[in-house]
NURO-234145 format. One record per residue (C-alpha): residue number from 1; residue in three letters; x, z, y. Coordinates in nm, 4 decimals, padded with zeros to 6 digits. Last residue first. Layout:
BEGIN
+------+------+----------+----------+----------+
: resi : resn :        X :        Z :        Y :
+------+------+----------+----------+----------+
:  NUM :  ALA :        X :        Z :        Y :
...
+------+------+----------+----------+----------+
END
This chain:
BEGIN
+------+------+----------+----------+----------+
: resi : resn :        X :        Z :        Y :
+------+------+----------+----------+----------+
:  324 :  GLU :  09.7939 : -02.9096 :  02.1868 :
:  323 :  ILE :  10.1372 : -02.7721 :  02.0987 :
:  322 :  VAL :  10.3512 : -03.0236 :  01.9084 :
:  321 :  GLU :  10.6196 : -02.8961 :  01.6726 :
:  320 :  ASP :  10.9224 : -03.0600 :  01.5119 :
:  319 :  ALA :  10.9077 : -03.3443 :  01.7626 :
:  318 :  ARG :  11.0692 : -03.6787 :  01.6802 :
:  317 :  ALA :  10.7385 : -03.8623 :  01.6410 :
:  316 :  LEU :  10.6196 : -03.7172 :  01.9716 :
:  315 :  LEU :  10.9285 : -03.8622 :  02.1401 :
:  314 :  THR :  10.8637 : -04.2105 :  01.9998 :
:  313 :  PRO :  10.4946 : -04.1821 :  02.0883 :
:  312 :  PRO :  10.5778 : -04.1409 :  02.4583 :
:  311 :  VAL :  10.4550 : -03.8186 :  02.6251 :
:  310 :  GLU :  10.2127 : -03.8995 :  02.9031 :
:  309 :  LEU :  10.2795 : -03.6923 :  03.2141 :
:  308 :  GLY :  10.0316 : -03.5858 :  03.4824 :
:  307 :  ILE :  10.1351 : -03.2243 :  03.5398 :
:  306 :  ALA :  09.8398 : -03.0811 :  03.3450 :
:  305 :  LYS :  09.8670 : -03.3461 :  03.0738 :
:  304 :  ALA :  10.2273 : -03.2541 :  02.9968 :
:  303 :  THR :  10.1346 : -02.8850 :  02.9952 :
:  302 :  LYS :  09.8641 : -02.9389 :  02.7346 :
:  301 :  LEU :  10.0982 : -03.1613 :  02.5344 :
:  300 :  ASN :  10.3541 : -02.8813 :  02.4874 :
:  299 :  ILE :  10.6448 : -03.0387 :  02.3015 :
:  298 :  VAL :  10.8827 : -02.8493 :  02.0698 :
:  297 :  LEU :  11.2103 : -03.0090 :  01.9560 :
:  296 :  GLU :  11.3919 : -02.8056 :  01.6936 :
:  295 :  PHE :  11.7543 : -02.8037 :  01.5828 :
:  294 :  LYS :  11.9227 : -02.6878 :  01.2628 :
:  293 :  THR :  12.3017 : -02.6872 :  01.2216 :
:  292 :  PRO :  12.4056 : -02.4634 :  01.5100 :
:  291 :  ALA :  12.7841 : -02.4224 :  01.5372 :
:  290 :  GLN :  12.9951 : -02.1949 :  01.3182 :
:  289 :  VAL :  13.2968 : -01.9824 :  01.4054 :
:  288 :  PRO :  13.5124 : -01.9828 :  01.0936 :
:  287 :  LEU :  13.5466 : -01.6643 :  00.8856 :
:  286 :  ASP :  13.9080 : -01.5530 :  00.8301 :
:  285 :  GLY :  13.9256 : -01.3600 :  01.1564 :
:  284 :  ALA :  13.6122 : -01.1712 :  01.0610 :
:  283 :  LYS :  13.7778 : -01.0244 :  00.7519 :
:  282 :  ALA :  13.5674 : -01.0093 :  00.4345 :
:  281 :  GLY :  13.5172 : -00.6671 :  00.2752 :
:  280 :  LYS :  13.1687 : -00.6616 :  00.1261 :
:  279 :  LEU :  13.0171 : -00.5435 :  00.4533 :
:  278 :  ILE :  13.1916 : -00.8416 :  00.6137 :
:  277 :  ARG :  13.0235 : -01.0856 :  00.3783 :
:  276 :  GLY :  12.6825 : -00.9327 :  00.4397 :
:  275 :  VAL :  12.7337 : -00.9495 :  00.8153 :
:  274 :  TYR :  12.8235 : -01.3170 :  00.7795 :
:  273 :  PHE :  12.5015 : -01.3812 :  00.5875 :
:  272 :  ALA :  12.3034 : -01.1898 :  00.8507 :
:  271 :  THR :  12.4484 : -01.4223 :  01.1169 :
:  270 :  ARG :  12.3212 : -01.7153 :  00.9103 :
:  269 :  ARG :  11.9740 : -01.5620 :  00.9227 :
:  268 :  LEU :  12.0131 : -01.5144 :  01.2974 :
:  267 :  ILE :  12.1065 : -01.8808 :  01.3504 :
:  266 :  ASP :  11.8215 : -02.0050 :  01.1296 :
:  265 :  THR :  11.5662 : -01.8111 :  01.3313 :
:  264 :  THR :  11.7309 : -01.9286 :  01.6537 :
:  263 :  ASP :  11.6764 : -02.2958 :  01.5608 :
:  262 :  GLY :  11.9060 : -02.4773 :  01.8013 :
:  261 :  SER :  11.7317 : -02.6186 :  02.1014 :
:  260 :  ASP :  11.5095 : -02.8755 :  02.2669 :
:  259 :  SER :  11.2163 : -02.7236 :  02.4517 :
:  258 :  LEU :  10.9216 : -02.8965 :  02.6112 :
:  257 :  LEU :  10.6729 : -02.8713 :  02.8971 :
:  256 :  GLY :  10.6786 : -02.4924 :  02.9268 :
:  255 :  GLY :  10.3585 : -02.3034 :  02.8462 :
:  254 :  SER :  10.4745 : -01.9881 :  02.6671 :
:  253 :  VAL :  10.5245 : -02.1740 :  02.3386 :
:  252 :  ALA :  10.7427 : -02.4244 :  02.5230 :
:  251 :  PHE :  10.9608 : -02.1476 :  02.6681 :
:  250 :  ALA :  10.9866 : -01.9521 :  02.3401 :
:  249 :  ARG :  11.1217 : -02.2665 :  02.1684 :
:  248 :  LEU :  11.4463 : -02.2241 :  02.3588 :
:  247 :  PRO :  11.6648 : -02.4250 :  02.5999 :
:  246 :  TYR :  11.3944 : -02.5655 :  02.8313 :
:  245 :  VAL :  11.3376 : -02.9160 :  02.9658 :
:  244 :  ALA :  11.1346 : -02.9438 :  03.2855 :
:  243 :  PRO :  10.8935 : -03.1768 :  03.4596 :
:  242 :  VAL :  10.8162 : -03.0373 :  03.8066 :
:  241 :  ARG :  10.4479 : -03.0166 :  03.8988 :
:  240 :  TYR :  10.5025 : -02.7650 :  04.1814 :
:  239 :  ARG :  10.2654 : -02.5093 :  04.0320 :
:  238 :  ALA :  10.3610 : -02.5983 :  03.6745 :
:  237 :  ALA :  10.7351 : -02.5602 :  03.7381 :
:  236 :  LEU :  10.6649 : -02.2331 :  03.9193 :
:  235 :  ALA :  10.4589 : -02.0943 :  03.6303 :
:  234 :  ILE :  10.7226 : -02.1952 :  03.3732 :
:  233 :  ILE :  11.0006 : -02.0325 :  03.5757 :
:  232 :  LEU :  10.7972 : -01.7134 :  03.6209 :
:  231 :  ASP :  10.7118 : -01.6895 :  03.2508 :
:  230 :  ARG :  11.0750 : -01.7645 :  03.1577 :
:  229 :  HIS :  11.2238 : -01.4837 :  03.3649 :
:  228 :  GLY :  11.3885 : -01.2976 :  03.0733 :
:  227 :  VAL :  11.5027 : -01.6238 :  02.9177 :
:  226 :  THR :  11.6383 : -01.7457 :  03.2526 :
:  225 :  PHE :  11.8268 : -01.4200 :  03.3043 :
:  224 :  VAL :  11.9503 : -01.3868 :  02.9445 :
:  223 :  ASP :  12.1113 : -01.7298 :  02.9601 :
:  222 :  PRO :  12.0290 : -02.0782 :  02.8346 :
:  221 :  LEU :  12.0239 : -02.3538 :  03.0984 :
:  220 :  VAL :  11.6941 : -02.4698 :  03.2444 :
:  219 :  ILE :  11.6917 : -02.8438 :  03.3122 :
:  218 :  LEU :  11.4559 : -02.9414 :  03.5932 :
:  217 :  GLY :  11.3211 : -03.2641 :  03.7380 :
:  216 :  GLY :  11.2611 : -03.4149 :  04.0820 :
:  215 :  GLY :  11.1598 : -03.7786 :  04.1268 :
:  214 :  PRO :  10.9606 : -03.7421 :  04.4465 :
:  213 :  LYS :  11.1021 : -03.5091 :  04.7128 :
:  212 :  THR :  11.0196 : -03.1437 :  04.7819 :
:  211 :  ALA :  11.0078 : -03.0549 :  04.4102 :
:  210 :  ILE :  11.3829 : -02.9983 :  04.3646 :
:  209 :  ASP :  11.3877 : -02.7608 :  04.6620 :
:  208 :  VAL :  11.0730 : -02.5774 :  04.5488 :
:  207 :  ILE :  11.2336 : -02.5154 :  04.2085 :
:  206 :  ALA :  11.5543 : -02.3763 :  04.3576 :
:  205 :  ARG :  11.3677 : -02.1695 :  04.6175 :
:  204 :  GLU :  11.1469 : -02.0186 :  04.3462 :
:  203 :  LEU :  11.4433 : -01.9128 :  04.1350 :
:  202 :  GLU :  11.6199 : -01.7751 :  04.4416 :
:  201 :  ALA :  11.3208 : -01.5512 :  04.5138 :
:  200 :  ALA :  11.3029 : -01.4342 :  04.1517 :
:  199 :  ASP :  11.6662 : -01.3223 :  04.1451 :
:  198 :  GLN :  12.0176 : -01.4469 :  04.0679 :
:  197 :  ALA :  11.9766 : -01.8213 :  04.0972 :
:  196 :  PRO :  12.2309 : -02.1026 :  04.0622 :
:  195 :  ALA :  12.0903 : -02.4538 :  04.1115 :
:  194 :  THR :  12.3482 : -02.7178 :  04.0234 :
:  193 :  ILE :  12.2267 : -03.0657 :  04.1199 :
:  192 :  PRO :  12.2403 : -03.3641 :  03.8843 :
:  191 :  ASP :  12.1721 : -03.7089 :  04.0353 :
:  190 :  VAL :  12.0085 : -03.9308 :  03.7754 :
:  189 :  ALA :  12.0423 : -04.3015 :  03.7035 :
:  188 :  PHE :  12.0278 : -04.2334 :  03.3277 :
:  187 :  SER :  12.3709 : -04.3691 :  03.2401 :
:  186 :  GLY :  12.5105 : -04.2187 :  03.5596 :
:  185 :  ALA :  12.3983 : -03.8695 :  03.4610 :
:  184 :  SER :  12.5873 : -03.8556 :  03.1313 :
:  183 :  SER :  12.9173 : -03.7219 :  03.2714 :
:  182 :  GLU :  12.7237 : -03.4897 :  03.5014 :
:  181 :  ILE :  12.5285 : -03.3449 :  03.2090 :
:  180 :  VAL :  12.8460 : -03.2779 :  03.0111 :
:  179 :  ARG :  13.0174 : -03.1235 :  03.3144 :
:  178 :  ALA :  12.7113 : -02.9077 :  03.3881 :
:  177 :  PHE :  12.7047 : -02.7628 :  03.0356 :
:  176 :  SER :  13.0696 : -02.6595 :  03.0727 :
:  175 :  PRO :  13.0034 : -02.5289 :  03.4253 :
:  174 :  ALA :  12.7290 : -02.3014 :  03.2811 :
:  173 :  TYR :  12.9745 : -02.1077 :  03.0590 :
:  172 :  PRO :  12.9780 : -01.8071 :  03.2936 :
:  171 :  ALA :  12.6039 : -01.7745 :  03.2214 :
:  170 :  LYS :  12.4883 : -01.4198 :  03.3079 :
:  169 :  GLU :  12.6720 : -01.3977 :  03.6399 :
:  168 :  PRO :  12.6092 : -01.7611 :  03.7360 :
:  167 :  ASN :  12.2332 : -01.7359 :  03.6645 :
:  166 :  PHE :  12.1062 : -02.0782 :  03.5637 :
:  165 :  LEU :  11.8932 : -02.3767 :  03.6724 :
:  164 :  LEU :  12.0374 : -02.7276 :  03.6555 :
:  163 :  ALA :  11.8303 : -02.9262 :  03.9076 :
:  162 :  VAL :  11.7721 : -03.2916 :  03.8191 :
:  161 :  ARG :  11.7248 : -03.5745 :  04.0678 :
:  160 :  ARG :  11.5983 : -03.9220 :  03.9751 :
:  159 :  VAL :  11.3053 : -03.8436 :  03.7437 :
:  158 :  GLU :  11.0668 : -04.1388 :  03.7197 :
:  157 :  PRO :  11.1205 : -04.1723 :  03.3430 :
:  156 :  ALA :  10.9539 : -03.8327 :  03.2729 :
:  155 :  VAL :  10.9231 : -03.7772 :  02.8975 :
:  154 :  GLN :  11.2145 : -03.9973 :  02.8016 :
:  153 :  LYS :  11.4164 : -03.8990 :  03.1074 :
:  152 :  LEU :  11.3858 : -03.5314 :  03.0156 :
:  151 :  THR :  11.4906 : -03.6037 :  02.6576 :
:  150 :  GLU :  11.8054 : -03.7848 :  02.7729 :
:  149 :  LEU :  11.8984 : -03.5036 :  03.0101 :
:  148 :  TRP :  11.8481 : -03.2411 :  02.7410 :
:  147 :  LYS :  12.0607 : -03.4454 :  02.4969 :
:  146 :  GLY :  12.3446 : -03.4644 :  02.7478 :
:  145 :  GLY :  12.3421 : -03.0881 :  02.7940 :
:  144 :  MET :  12.3289 : -03.0303 :  02.4174 :
:  143 :  SER :  12.6957 : -03.1364 :  02.4099 :
:  142 :  PHE :  12.7731 : -02.7836 :  02.5306 :
:  141 :  GLU :  12.6947 : -02.6472 :  02.1854 :
:  140 :  PHE :  12.4422 : -02.3709 :  02.1583 :
:  139 :  ASN :  12.3667 : -02.0404 :  01.9813 :
:  138 :  LEU :  12.7132 : -02.0161 :  01.8270 :
:  137 :  ILE :  12.7448 : -01.8296 :  01.4974 :
:  136 :  GLY :  13.0210 : -01.5762 :  01.4380 :
:  135 :  THR :  13.3860 : -01.4819 :  01.4776 :
:  134 :  VAL :  13.5983 : -01.2343 :  01.6680 :
:  133 :  ASN :  13.8375 : -00.9610 :  01.5566 :
:  132 :  GLY :  14.1780 : -01.1232 :  01.5231 :
:  131 :  GLY :  14.1827 : -01.4704 :  01.3716 :
:  130 :  PRO :  13.9468 : -01.7440 :  01.4891 :
:  129 :  ARG :  14.0202 : -01.9865 :  01.2030 :
:  128 :  ALA :  13.8067 : -02.2983 :  01.2382 :
:  127 :  MET :  13.6923 : -02.2266 :  01.5943 :
:  126 :  ASN :  14.0342 : -02.1412 :  01.7373 :
:  125 :  PRO :  14.1355 : -01.9222 :  02.0302 :
:  124 :  VAL :  13.8200 : -01.7084 :  02.0220 :
:  123 :  PHE :  13.6048 : -01.5161 :  02.2719 :
:  122 :  GLY :  13.6151 : -01.6803 :  02.6145 :
:  121 :  ARG :  13.2888 : -01.8708 :  02.6031 :
:  120 :  GLY :  13.4362 : -02.2018 :  02.7107 :
:  119 :  VAL :  13.5257 : -02.3835 :  02.3919 :
:  118 :  PRO :  13.8968 : -02.3447 :  02.4715 :
:  117 :  ASP :  13.8812 : -01.9681 :  02.4126 :
:  116 :  ILE :  14.1052 : -01.6859 :  02.5277 :
:  115 :  ILE :  14.0341 : -01.3131 :  02.5424 :
:  114 :  ILE :  14.3187 : -01.0629 :  02.5632 :
:  113 :  THR :  14.2228 : -00.7449 :  02.3796 :
:  112 :  LYS :  14.1000 : -00.4080 :  02.5035 :
:  111 :  THR :  13.8605 : -00.3824 :  02.2063 :
:  110 :  GLU :  13.5800 : -00.2664 :  02.4361 :
:  109 :  GLN :  13.5994 : -00.5981 :  02.6167 :
:  108 :  VAL :  13.4900 : -00.7755 :  02.2981 :
:  107 :  LEU :  13.1781 : -00.5611 :  02.2778 :
:  106 :  ALA :  13.0866 : -00.6255 :  02.6406 :
:  105 :  ALA :  13.1433 : -01.0002 :  02.6016 :
:  104 :  VAL :  12.9258 : -01.0069 :  02.2881 :
:  103 :  ALA :  12.6376 : -00.8389 :  02.4685 :
:  102 :  PRO :  12.6724 : -01.0575 :  02.7791 :
:  101 :  THR :  12.6808 : -01.3706 :  02.5551 :
:  100 :  THR :  12.3534 : -01.3017 :  02.3779 :
:   99 :  MET :  12.2867 : -01.0963 :  02.0617 :
:   98 :  GLY :  12.5527 : -00.8548 :  01.9365 :
:   97 :  VAL :  12.5855 : -00.7158 :  01.5847 :
:   96 :  ILE :  12.8016 : -00.4066 :  01.5533 :
:   95 :  LEU :  12.9915 : -00.3202 :  01.2360 :
:   94 :  GLU :  13.0752 : -00.0226 :  01.0198 :
:   93 :  PRO :  12.9035 :  00.2098 :  01.2616 :
:   92 :  LYS :  13.1084 :  00.4691 :  01.4528 :
:   91 :  LEU :  12.8369 :  00.6090 :  01.6821 :
:   90 :  GLY :  13.0886 :  00.6019 :  01.9676 :
:   89 :  VAL :  13.1151 :  00.2241 :  01.9414 :
:   88 :  LEU :  12.7408 :  00.2073 :  01.9979 :
:   87 :  GLU :  12.7638 :  00.4137 :  02.3133 :
:   86 :  ARG :  13.0572 :  00.2081 :  02.4417 :
:   85 :  ALA :  12.8584 : -00.1110 :  02.3935 :
:   84 :  LEU :  12.5688 :  00.0430 :  02.5864 :
:   83 :  THR :  12.7942 :  00.1339 :  02.8778 :
:   82 :  ARG :  12.9600 : -00.2110 :  02.8758 :
:   81 :  MET :  12.6175 : -00.3759 :  02.8693 :
:   80 :  GLU :  12.5034 : -00.1776 :  03.1725 :
:   79 :  ALA :  12.8138 : -00.2737 :  03.3695 :
:   78 :  ALA :  12.7705 : -00.6430 :  03.2837 :
:   77 :  ASP :  12.3963 : -00.6652 :  03.3507 :
:   76 :  GLY :  12.2460 : -00.8566 :  03.0558 :
:   75 :  THR :  11.9161 : -00.6688 :  03.0653 :
:   74 :  GLY :  11.9887 : -00.4190 :  02.7899 :
:   73 :  TRP :  11.8715 : -00.3038 :  02.4474 :
:   72 :  ARG :  12.0648 : -00.0748 :  02.2116 :
:   71 :  PHE :  11.9846 : -00.0612 :  01.8414 :
:   70 :  ASP :  12.1194 :  00.1488 :  01.5524 :
:   69 :  ILE :  12.0723 : -00.0168 :  01.2108 :
:   68 :  GLN :  12.0739 :  00.1798 :  00.8832 :
:   67 :  LEU :  12.1142 :  00.0145 :  00.5429 :
:   66 :  ASN :  12.0738 :  00.1096 :  00.1764 :
:   65 :  ARG :  11.7093 :  00.2113 :  00.1728 :
:   64 :  GLY :  11.5837 :  00.2589 :  00.5271 :
:   63 :  VAL :  11.6740 : -00.0952 :  00.6324 :
:   62 :  ILE :  11.7185 : -00.3176 :  00.3256 :
:   61 :  TRP :  12.0403 : -00.5055 :  00.2485 :
:   60 :  GLY :  11.9809 : -00.7042 : -00.0723 :
:   59 :  LEU :  12.1062 : -01.0403 :  00.0528 :
:   58 :  GLU :  11.7542 : -01.1732 :  00.1110 :
:   57 :  ARG :  11.6841 : -00.8450 :  00.2878 :
:   56 :  LEU :  11.9669 : -00.9159 :  00.5332 :
:   55 :  GLY :  11.8216 : -01.2563 :  00.6195 :
:   54 :  HIS :  11.4806 : -01.0996 :  00.6776 :
:   53 :  GLN :  11.6479 : -00.8416 :  00.9021 :
:   52 :  PHE :  11.8024 : -01.1168 :  01.1122 :
:   51 :  ALA :  11.4817 : -01.3203 :  01.1320 :
:   50 :  THR :  11.2840 : -01.0135 :  01.2402 :
:   49 :  ILE :  11.5480 : -00.9231 :  01.4959 :
:   48 :  ARG :  11.5354 : -01.2756 :  01.6383 :
:   47 :  ALA :  11.1577 : -01.2678 :  01.6679 :
:   46 :  GLN :  11.1841 : -00.9279 :  01.8365 :
:   45 :  ALA :  11.4224 : -01.0629 :  02.0985 :
:   44 :  GLU :  11.1957 : -01.3613 :  02.1691 :
:   43 :  PRO :  10.8942 : -01.1307 :  02.1963 :
:   42 :  ASP :  11.0708 : -00.9411 :  02.4789 :
:   41 :  SER :  10.9783 : -00.5705 :  02.4657 :
:   40 :  ALA :  11.3233 : -00.4667 :  02.3392 :
:   39 :  ALA :  11.4762 : -00.6286 :  02.6471 :
:   38 :  LEU :  11.7334 : -00.9034 :  02.5946 :
:   37 :  GLY :  12.1102 : -00.8566 :  02.6241 :
:   36 :  SER :  12.1103 : -00.7096 :  02.2749 :
:   35 :  LEU :  12.3511 : -00.4710 :  02.1008 :
:   34 :  MET :  12.3049 : -00.4147 :  01.7286 :
:   33 :  ALA :  12.4435 : -00.1464 :  01.4994 :
:   32 :  ILE :  12.5572 : -00.1073 :  01.1377 :
:   31 :  ARG :  12.5453 :  00.1829 :  00.8936 :
:   30 :  ARG :  12.5670 :  00.1560 :  00.5157 :
:   29 :  ARG :  12.3444 :  00.3878 :  00.3141 :
:   28 :  ASP :  12.5108 :  00.4959 : -00.0123 :
:   27 :  GLY :  12.7277 :  00.7597 :  00.1523 :
:   26 :  GLN :  12.7878 :  00.7188 :  00.5257 :
:   25 :  GLN :  13.1073 :  00.9270 :  00.5309 :
:   24 :  ALA :  13.2794 :  00.6734 :  00.3053 :
:   23 :  ARG :  13.2377 :  00.4034 :  00.5667 :
:   22 :  ALA :  13.4346 :  00.5949 :  00.8292 :
:   21 :  ALA :  13.7282 :  00.6301 :  00.5920 :
:   20 :  LEU :  13.7108 :  00.2583 :  00.5157 :
:   19 :  PRO :  13.8000 :  00.1738 :  00.8745 :
:   18 :  TRP :  13.5350 :  00.0332 :  01.1113 :
:   17 :  ALA :  13.4086 : -00.3192 :  01.1677 :
:   16 :  ALA :  13.2671 : -00.4328 :  01.5008 :
:   15 :  ALA :  13.0160 : -00.7170 :  01.5086 :
:   14 :  SER :  12.8558 : -01.0105 :  01.6762 :
:   13 :  GLY :  12.5585 : -01.2428 :  01.6505 :
:   12 :  GLY :  12.5757 : -01.5486 :  01.8698 :
:   11 :  ILE :  12.9500 : -01.4945 :  01.8793 :
:   10 :  PHE :  13.0477 : -01.2251 :  01.6323 :
:    9 :  THR :  13.2890 : -00.9359 :  01.6802 :
:    8 :  ILE :  13.5045 : -00.7571 :  01.4266 :
:    7 :  PHE :  13.6734 : -00.4402 :  01.5340 :
:    6 :  GLU :  13.9008 : -00.1830 :  01.3759 :
:    5 :  ARG :  14.2009 : -00.4169 :  01.3796 :
:    4 :  ARG :  14.2144 : -00.3995 :  01.7592 :
:    3 :  LYS :  14.2663 : -00.0260 :  01.7643 :
:    2 :  MET :  14.0105 :  00.2075 :  01.9145 :
:    1 :  MET :  14.1205 :  00.4621 :  02.1705 :
+------+------+----------+----------+----------+
END
């Protein structure tokens, strides 16, 4: 049974640190691992890995030379993620990096510790000084919910009802986003509607329901289910001409109307920096949990035209990338 002090776990990235005796057995090549809630074939997952490894190289940690990384890829299913987390723990790496909330949750559960967290993810008691074995970089802040609603109204002023699309199993934090959106809804004359979906059929029903009356819009919340089903969600939104705001650049690049999110490349590079500090002996509990600092708005003008929307110049001027 592992002891609590033998683990360090990141949010956004994540990690488990092993005793010095285990490190010595690795010789000059340090060994870490990564658990992902996204499939290995997902371009979004690979883009994150590339950014992470680039960040490590900048710090002098090069895979195949002085670093080894063991990967496990899942779908976000809780039981599956626990199995994969246990496998990685059994390999005895110095630390484990976890991408996505299901991955981090599985790693934290392996420590057999009590999990409390006022920010809603259930991993740390204090952002500034997390203590124990959990720290890292957050992918999102819940305040983004209000920004998504504002952006949606800017691009589609006629929207009066907004469906909040998410998978309740994969996004236990969804109510925190929903509360922020609901508190802002009155200012934008919008009625927010939660739209939980656990499979493709429920996804289509949710989008059809919001499209049946004029003034329907969509906010897709970030979770491994919506990311993994982004092509289907984008296709359905286009078919039913529903304006939608997405939580990652990958959605807009794949044909979604627009995305407004933290810069995942920057987040994974910052995660690499924390990994480097831990490899040099820093304690996770002493490293503050960090929020996103770089954001990117991506607008797909081709999609806007296809569903009959004209993007206002003020929004275009704010965009970091415009796809034509």
